[in-house]
C-alpha positions as CSV (number, residue, x, y, z in Angstrom):
1,M,6.7,-15.1,2.5
2,F,10.0,-15.5,4.1
3,C,11.5,-18.1,6.5
4,G,14.4,-17.9,8.9
5,S,17.9,-18.4,7.6
6,S,21.5,-18.2,8.7
7,A,22.3,-16.3,5.5
8,G,23.4,-12.7,5.6
9,P,20.8,-9.9,5.5
10,E,21.4,-9.2,1.8
11,Q,21.3,-12.8,0.7
12,Y,18.4,-15.2,-0.1
13,H,16.6,-16.4,3.0
14,G,14.0,-18.7,1.4
15,G,10.4,-18.0,0.5
16,N,8.9,-19.5,-2.6
17,F,5.6,-20.3,-4.3
18,A,5.1,-23.4,-2.2
19,G,5.5,-21.3,0.9
20,I,2.8,-18.9,-0.3
21,M,0.4,-21.8,-0.9
22,E,1.1,-23.0,2.6
23,K,0.2,-19.7,4.1
24,I,-3.1,-19.1,2.2
25,P,-5.2,-20.0,5.3
26,Y,-3.3,-17.3,7.2
27,L,-4.0,-14.7,4.5
28,K,-7.7,-15.6,4.4
29,H,-8.0,-15.4,8.1
30,L,-6.5,-11.9,8.2
31,G,-8.8,-10.9,5.4
32,V,-6.4,-10.4,2.5
33,T,-8.2,-10.1,-0.9
34,A,-5.2,-9.5,-3.2
35,L,-1.6,-10.5,-2.9
36,W,1.3,-8.5,-4.4
37,I,4.3,-10.8,-4.7
38,T,8.0,-10.2,-5.5
39,P,9.1,-10.0,-9.1
40,V,9.4,-13.5,-10.3
41,Y,12.1,-13.2,-13.1
42,L,15.3,-15.2,-13.0
43,G,17.8,-12.9,-11.3
44,I,21.5,-12.4,-11.9
45,G,22.3,-14.1,-8.6
46,G,24.5,-11.6,-6.8
47,I,27.4,-9.1,-6.8
48,H,30.6,-9.0,-4.8
49,G,31.4,-5.7,-3.1
50,A,33.3,-4.4,-0.1
51,A,30.7,-5.8,2.3
52,G,30.8,-9.2,0.7
53,L,28.1,-11.0,-1.4
54,T,24.9,-9.1,-2.1
55,E,22.2,-11.2,-3.8
56,G,19.1,-10.0,-5.6
57,Y,16.9,-11.8,-3.1
58,H,14.2,-9.0,-3.6
59,G,13.7,-9.9,-7.3
60,Y,14.6,-6.4,-8.7
61,W,17.8,-7.5,-10.5
62,P,16.5,-9.5,-13.4
63,L,18.6,-11.5,-15.8
64,D,15.9,-13.3,-17.8
65,F,12.5,-11.8,-18.4
66,E,11.2,-15.1,-19.8
67,R,11.9,-17.5,-16.9
68,I,10.9,-17.6,-13.2
69,D,13.7,-17.6,-10.7
70,T,14.7,-21.0,-9.4
71,H,14.6,-19.8,-5.8
72,L,10.8,-19.5,-6.2
73,I,10.3,-22.8,-8.0
74,P,13.2,-25.2,-7.1
75,D,13.9,-28.2,-9.3
76,T,12.1,-26.8,-12.3
77,V,13.7,-27.2,-15.7
78,D,11.4,-25.2,-17.9
79,N,10.5,-21.5,-17.7
80,G,8.3,-22.2,-14.7
81,R,5.2,-20.2,-15.8
82,D,3.0,-23.3,-15.2
83,K,4.0,-23.1,-11.5
84,L,3.0,-19.5,-11.3
85,K,-0.3,-20.4,-13.0
86,M,-0.9,-23.1,-10.3
87,L,-0.3,-20.5,-7.6
88,V,-2.7,-18.1,-9.3
89,E,-5.3,-20.8,-9.4
90,Q,-4.9,-21.8,-5.8
91,L,-5.2,-18.2,-4.7
92,H,-8.3,-17.7,-6.9
93,D,-9.9,-20.8,-5.4
94,N,-9.5,-19.1,-2.0
95,G,-10.9,-15.7,-3.2
96,I,-7.5,-14.0,-3.4
97,K,-6.3,-12.1,-6.5
98,I,-2.7,-11.8,-7.4
99,I,-0.6,-8.8,-8.4
100,L,2.5,-9.5,-10.5
101,D,5.4,-7.1,-10.0
102,V,6.7,-6.2,-13.5
103,I,10.0,-4.5,-14.3
104,V,10.6,-2.8,-17.7
105,S,13.0,0.0,-16.7
106,H,16.2,-1.9,-16.0
107,T,18.0,-5.2,-15.6
108,G,20.3,-6.6,-12.9
109,Y,23.9,-5.5,-12.8
110,H,26.1,-6.4,-15.8
111,N,23.1,-8.0,-17.6
112,E,24.3,-6.3,-20.8
113,N,27.5,-8.5,-20.6
114,Y,25.8,-11.9,-20.5
115,H,26.6,-12.5,-24.2
116,N,26.2,-16.3,-24.1
117,Y,23.0,-16.3,-22.2
118,P,20.0,-17.7,-24.3
119,H,17.6,-14.8,-23.5
120,R,20.1,-12.0,-23.1
121,L,19.0,-8.6,-24.3
122,P,21.2,-7.0,-27.0
123,A,23.8,-4.6,-25.6
124,H,22.6,-1.7,-27.8
125,W,19.2,-1.9,-26.0
126,F,20.8,-0.2,-23.0
127,K,21.2,3.5,-22.5
128,K,24.7,4.8,-22.9
129,H,24.5,7.1,-20.0
130,Q,23.5,5.2,-16.9
131,D,22.5,8.1,-14.7
132,D,18.7,7.8,-14.9
133,L,18.2,5.0,-12.4
134,P,19.2,4.8,-8.7
135,F,21.9,2.4,-7.6
136,G,23.5,2.4,-11.0
137,L,21.3,-0.3,-12.5
138,P,21.5,-0.8,-16.3
139,A,18.7,1.3,-17.8
140,L,16.9,0.2,-20.9
141,D,16.3,2.6,-23.7
142,H,12.6,2.6,-24.5
143,G,13.1,5.2,-27.1
144,Q,14.1,2.3,-29.4
145,A,11.1,0.6,-31.1
146,D,12.4,-3.0,-30.5
147,V,12.9,-2.4,-26.8
148,R,9.4,-1.2,-26.1
149,D,7.9,-3.8,-28.5
150,Y,9.7,-6.6,-26.6
151,F,8.6,-5.5,-23.1
152,V,5.0,-4.8,-24.2
153,N,4.7,-8.3,-25.7
154,N,6.5,-9.7,-22.7
155,I,3.8,-8.3,-20.4
156,I,1.1,-9.8,-22.6
157,D,2.8,-13.2,-22.4
158,W,2.8,-13.1,-18.6
159,I,-0.9,-12.1,-18.6
160,E,-2.0,-14.8,-21.0
161,D,0.2,-17.6,-19.7
162,T,-0.5,-17.3,-16.0
163,G,-4.0,-15.7,-15.4
164,I,-2.8,-13.0,-13.1
165,D,-5.3,-10.3,-12.1
166,A,-3.1,-7.2,-11.8
167,I,0.3,-5.8,-12.7
168,R,2.4,-3.5,-10.6
169,L,4.8,-1.6,-12.9
170,D,8.0,-0.8,-11.0
171,S,9.8,2.5,-11.3
172,A,7.3,4.0,-13.8
173,R,8.9,7.5,-13.5
174,H,12.2,6.0,-14.9
175,I,10.6,4.7,-18.1
176,D,10.8,6.8,-21.3
177,Q,7.5,8.5,-22.2
178,T,7.4,6.9,-25.6
179,F,6.9,3.6,-24.0
180,W,3.5,4.5,-22.5
181,Y,1.8,5.2,-25.9
182,Y,2.8,1.8,-27.2
183,F,1.8,0.2,-23.9
184,K,-1.7,1.8,-24.0
185,A,-2.3,0.7,-27.5
186,Y,-1.3,-2.9,-27.1
187,V,-1.8,-3.9,-23.5
188,R,-4.5,-1.5,-22.2
189,G,-6.4,-1.9,-25.5
190,K,-7.3,-5.5,-24.9
191,Y,-6.7,-6.3,-21.2
192,R,-9.0,-3.8,-19.5
193,N,-9.8,-6.5,-17.0
194,I,-6.2,-6.4,-15.7
195,F,-5.7,-3.9,-13.0
196,F,-2.6,-1.7,-13.7
197,L,-0.9,-0.2,-10.7
198,G,2.0,2.2,-11.2
199,E,4.9,2.9,-8.8
200,V,5.9,6.6,-8.9
201,L,7.9,7.2,-5.7
202,D,7.2,10.9,-5.3
203,F,5.4,12.7,-2.5
204,D,4.0,15.4,-4.8
205,A,0.5,14.9,-6.1
206,D,1.2,16.8,-9.3
207,S,4.1,14.4,-10.1
208,V,2.1,11.3,-9.3
209,S,-1.3,12.1,-10.7
210,K,-0.2,12.7,-14.3
211,Y,0.5,9.0,-14.6
212,Q,-3.1,8.2,-14.1
213,R,-4.3,11.1,-16.2
214,E,-1.9,10.7,-19.1
215,H,-0.7,7.1,-19.1
216,D,-3.9,5.2,-18.3
217,F,-3.0,3.6,-15.1
218,D,-5.9,2.3,-13.1
219,S,-4.1,3.2,-9.9
220,L,-0.9,4.6,-8.4
221,F,0.6,4.2,-4.9
222,D,-0.6,7.3,-3.0
223,F,2.8,8.4,-1.6
224,P,1.6,12.0,-1.2
225,L,-1.0,10.8,1.3
226,C,1.4,8.3,2.9
227,G,4.0,11.0,3.6
228,N,1.4,13.2,5.3
229,I,0.0,10.3,7.4
230,I,3.4,9.7,8.9
231,D,4.3,13.4,9.3
232,V,0.9,14.4,10.8
233,M,-0.3,11.3,12.7
234,I,3.0,10.1,14.1
235,R,5.8,12.7,13.7
236,N,3.7,15.8,14.6
237,E,5.1,15.6,18.1
238,D,8.6,16.1,16.9
239,N,10.7,18.5,19.0
240,K,9.4,21.5,17.0
241,P,7.5,24.6,18.0
242,P,3.8,24.4,17.3
243,E,4.0,26.8,14.4
244,H,6.4,24.4,12.6
245,R,4.3,21.2,13.2
246,K,1.9,19.7,10.7
247,G,-1.7,19.5,11.9
248,M,-4.7,17.5,10.6
249,C,-5.5,20.3,8.2
250,A,-2.5,18.9,6.2
251,I,-4.7,15.8,5.6
252,A,-7.8,17.9,4.7
253,G,-8.7,21.5,5.3
254,P,-12.0,22.6,6.9
255,R,-14.6,22.9,4.2
256,G,-18.1,23.1,5.7
257,A,-19.3,25.7,3.1
258,A,-16.4,26.0,0.6
259,A,-13.0,24.8,-0.3
260,P,-10.3,25.5,2.3
261,E,-7.9,28.4,1.6
262,T,-5.0,26.0,2.4
263,P,-5.9,22.6,1.0
264,G,-4.7,19.4,2.6
265,V,-3.6,16.4,0.6
266,L,-7.1,15.0,0.2
267,D,-8.3,18.3,-1.1
268,T,-6.0,17.8,-4.2
269,D,-7.9,14.6,-5.2
270,W,-9.3,16.4,-8.2
271,K,-5.9,16.1,-9.8
272,Y,-6.4,12.4,-10.3
273,N,-8.8,10.6,-12.7
274,N,-10.1,8.7,-9.7
275,A,-8.6,9.1,-6.3
276,N,-10.8,6.3,-4.9
277,R,-8.7,3.8,-6.9
278,L,-5.4,5.0,-5.6
279,V,-3.5,2.4,-3.4
280,T,-3.1,3.9,0.0
281,L,-0.2,2.8,2.3
282,V,1.8,3.6,5.4
283,D,4.9,1.5,4.7
284,N,6.5,-0.7,2.1
285,H,10.0,-1.9,1.0
286,D,10.9,1.5,-0.6
287,L,10.3,3.8,2.3
288,E,12.6,5.0,5.1
289,K,11.0,3.1,7.9
290,R,8.2,0.7,8.6
291,V,5.3,2.3,10.4
292,M,6.0,0.4,13.6
293,S,9.5,1.8,13.6
294,W,8.2,5.3,13.3
295,A,5.8,4.6,16.1
296,V,8.4,3.1,18.4
297,N,10.7,6.1,17.7
298,Y,8.0,8.6,18.7
299,S,6.9,6.5,21.7
300,N,10.4,6.6,23.3
301,G,10.8,2.8,22.8
302,D,7.5,1.9,24.4
303,R,6.2,-0.8,22.1
304,S,2.7,-1.0,23.7
305,E,2.3,2.8,23.1
306,A,3.7,2.3,19.6
307,A,1.1,-0.4,18.9
308,N,-1.7,2.0,19.8
309,L,-0.2,4.5,17.3
310,V,0.0,1.9,14.6
311,V,-3.7,0.9,15.1
312,Y,-4.6,4.6,15.1
313,V,-2.9,5.0,11.7
314,L,-4.3,1.8,10.3
315,S,-7.8,2.9,11.4
316,F,-7.4,5.9,9.0
317,L,-5.8,3.8,6.3
318,L,-8.8,1.3,6.3
319,T,-11.5,4.0,6.4
320,T,-10.2,6.7,4.1
321,R,-10.7,6.7,0.3
322,G,-8.6,4.5,-1.8
323,I,-7.5,0.8,-1.8
324,P,-5.4,0.0,1.3
325,Q,-2.2,-1.9,1.0
326,V,-0.7,-3.6,4.1
327,Y,2.9,-4.6,4.0
328,Y,3.7,-8.1,5.2
329,G,4.5,-8.1,8.9
330,T,2.8,-4.7,9.6
331,E,-0.1,-6.7,11.1
332,I,2.2,-7.9,13.9
333,G,4.3,-4.8,14.4
334,L,7.3,-5.9,12.4
335,E,10.0,-3.2,12.5
336,G,12.5,-2.0,9.9
337,D,14.6,1.1,9.4
338,R,16.7,1.7,6.3
339,C,19.0,4.0,8.2
340,A,19.8,1.3,10.7
341,G,21.0,-1.5,8.4
342,G,20.3,-0.6,4.8
343,D,17.6,-1.7,2.4
344,A,17.5,-5.3,3.8
345,R,16.2,-4.0,7.1
346,L,12.9,-3.2,5.4
347,R,12.7,-6.8,4.1
348,M,13.2,-8.7,7.3
349,D,12.0,-12.3,7.5
350,M,8.4,-12.8,8.5
351,P,8.6,-14.1,12.1
352,W,6.2,-17.1,11.6
353,E,7.4,-18.5,15.0
354,K,5.0,-15.9,16.6
355,I,2.0,-17.2,14.8
356,D,0.0,-20.1,16.3
357,P,-0.7,-22.5,13.4
358,S,-4.0,-23.6,15.1
359,T,-5.5,-20.2,15.4
360,L,-3.6,-18.4,12.6
361,E,-3.1,-15.5,15.1
362,P,-0.1,-14.5,17.3
363,F,0.5,-16.7,20.3
364,P,-1.1,-15.2,23.5
365,G,2.3,-14.3,24.9
366,Y,2.8,-11.7,22.1
367,S,0.5,-9.0,23.4
368,V,1.7,-6.2,21.2
369,E,1.5,-8.4,18.0
370,S,-1.9,-9.7,19.0
371,F,-3.3,-6.2,19.6
372,I,-2.3,-4.9,16.2
373,Y,-3.3,-8.1,14.4
374,R,-6.8,-8.3,15.9
375,S,-7.4,-4.6,15.4
376,L,-6.3,-4.8,11.8
377,R,-8.4,-7.9,11.1
378,K,-11.4,-6.2,12.6
379,L,-10.8,-3.1,10.4
380,I,-10.5,-5.2,7.3
381,R,-13.8,-6.9,8.2
382,L,-15.5,-3.6,8.7
383,R,-14.3,-2.4,5.3
384,R,-15.6,-5.5,3.6
385,E,-19.0,-5.3,5.3
386,N,-19.6,-1.6,4.5
387,E,-19.8,-0.4,0.9
388,A,-19.3,3.2,2.1
389,L,-15.7,2.3,3.0
390,Q,-15.1,0.6,-0.3
391,Y,-16.8,2.9,-2.8
392,G,-18.2,5.9,-0.9
393,Y,-17.4,9.5,-1.4
394,L,-15.3,11.1,1.3
395,F,-16.9,14.2,2.9
396,T,-14.8,16.3,5.2
397,L,-17.0,17.4,8.1
398,Y,-14.6,19.0,10.5
399,S,-10.9,19.7,10.5
400,S,-8.6,21.5,13.0
401,F,-5.0,21.2,14.1
402,D,-5.8,18.2,16.4
403,V,-9.1,16.7,15.0
404,Y,-10.3,15.4,11.7
405,V,-13.8,14.1,11.1
406,Y,-15.0,12.7,7.8
407,M,-17.9,10.8,6.4
408,R,-18.0,8.0,3.9
409,E,-21.4,7.3,2.3
410,F,-22.7,4.9,-0.4
411,R,-26.4,4.7,-1.1
412,G,-27.5,5.0,2.5
413,N,-24.6,3.1,4.1
414,T,-23.0,5.8,6.2
415,I,-19.8,5.8,8.2
416,I,-18.4,8.8,10.2
417,V,-14.8,8.6,11.4
418,G,-13.3,11.0,14.0
419,L,-9.5,11.1,14.5
420,N,-8.0,12.8,17.5
421,N,-4.3,13.5,16.8
422,S,-3.5,15.0,20.3
423,R,-2.5,13.0,23.4
424,T,-5.5,14.2,25.3
425,D,-9.2,13.6,24.8
426,R,-11.2,16.0,22.6
427,S,-14.9,16.7,22.2
428,V,-16.3,18.2,19.0
429,R,-19.8,19.1,17.7
430,I,-20.5,18.4,14.1
431,D,-23.4,20.1,12.4
432,I,-24.2,18.1,9.3
433,A,-27.3,20.0,8.5
434,V,-25.4,23.2,7.6
435,N,-22.6,21.6,5.6
436,L,-23.2,22.7,2.0
437,N,-21.1,19.9,0.6
438,V,-23.4,17.2,2.0
439,P,-26.4,16.6,-0.3
440,G,-30.0,16.6,1.0
441,R,-30.5,12.9,0.5
442,I,-27.8,12.1,3.1
443,K,-29.1,14.8,5.5
444,K,-32.5,13.2,5.3
445,N,-31.0,9.8,6.3
446,F,-29.7,11.5,9.5
447,A,-33.2,13.1,10.1
448,D,-34.8,9.7,9.8
449,R,-32.4,7.9,12.1
450,R,-30.9,8.9,15.4
451,I,-28.5,6.2,16.5
452,M,-24.9,5.6,15.6
453,V,-22.9,2.5,16.6
454,N,-19.2,2.5,17.4
455,L,-17.9,-0.1,15.1
456,M,-14.8,-0.8,17.1
457,D,-16.9,-1.3,20.3
458,T,-20.4,-2.3,19.3
459,S,-21.6,-2.1,22.9
460,E,-21.4,1.7,22.6
461,T,-23.9,3.8,20.8
462,V,-24.0,7.5,20.2
463,E,-27.3,9.4,20.0
464,Y,-27.4,12.7,18.1
465,L,-29.9,15.5,17.8
466,P,-32.5,15.3,14.9
467,S,-31.3,18.7,13.8
468,G,-28.2,17.0,12.4
469,K,-25.8,17.9,15.2
470,L,-23.5,15.2,16.4
471,G,-21.3,15.3,19.5
472,M,-18.1,13.2,19.4
473,N,-15.9,12.4,22.3
474,I,-12.6,11.0,20.9
475,K,-9.9,9.6,23.1
476,G,-6.3,10.8,22.5
477,K,-4.5,9.3,19.5
478,Q,-7.5,7.2,18.7
479,A,-10.1,6.8,16.0
480,L,-13.9,6.8,16.6
481,I,-15.7,4.9,13.8
482,L,-19.5,5.3,13.8
483,K,-22.2,3.8,11.6
484,L,-25.6,5.3,11.1
485,V,-28.2,2.6,11.9
């Protein structure tokens, strides 16, 4: 959580453990169930360049892997892990899990030169050729037994000392392969209850999936799906001829009776150990733009229209397979564009002045922020109330250039979602009875019941024919979410 500051965009602006504790009621009201926080290590401070002082405010320039940064726990003289444990306990008391961001690939700039620092890493632990990591950060050599042994045991220390629930491993693709076998033997062997999430910033499913198959990650960020969501659901109206635009079949191909000839990204889920455990997202601190900035760009600056696009995209994010991640500020349409101000533009301060402390929602005067916030809060609630959206298999029922219809089902709890990617309304007829990929048990559920409720507008019901045919009228750039009742 961040607060306003007069500091430059690449300097510390505030935000600490006490601030997170203060905002727990806000997190609970929105419906957050797990919180991924910044890396907590004591950082190098900053570096001086042509543009002035740049500080490691983001936490990814560690100096000391044993201590917590003093910006997060002011006035603490020890390593600060007891303060992190207190934060973990308060979050747990409020039903929120915590994800610790762990770095093992690199240190902050010039860390190898801190010879007199108590917890410095030996200079020979670093790679001689520093061309493996972006931004020229000092890369660690995990081919050395002592290096991998130190970091594996360091991870175990953080787990045992603080009671965290999950670990996000930063820059997994930049870590030597020899590390992962040691990691699996020591960490994964005992701590199966700790959820391990890997960051492999690649938009190719083959490149990402091998880390779940080969290195025993519970989950990975689903950047392949993320890239297609932005390209298809927002950028498809780019100034390109239709033959060069991506349609909804890039999400999932039509497969009423067989696999599609040209598979969409969801049709490649077989490459993963378990695609239902992937962390799905539409924006975070590493990507080119926040989702609101993409939407504003393709709405010609109309923020109200952009808000509709964001809610449309979030409707898919909260109902498709996987575990949805929402970046802070997305719930109120916070913008950010790396190309218009650098990396710091993606980590802008959370504008708490827009949030009414009595309602924990945007003030009434912020109509765009209120619309996104309330829509997302409702989507989160729908997900928590329906096991189909948490655990259910995803059946593609219909896919064309403009429309994608899918079903999530778990032991009778049945949700059907229709997405209309065009600007004009579309009507489609779905024949569930003839879909060979849908088992008879589910088809019988449709035969026994005839009413579906629109979960985003419960005053509206849809009646379908007992033969299994369902007519769906979907408004332009909107999602229709139906529940079999």
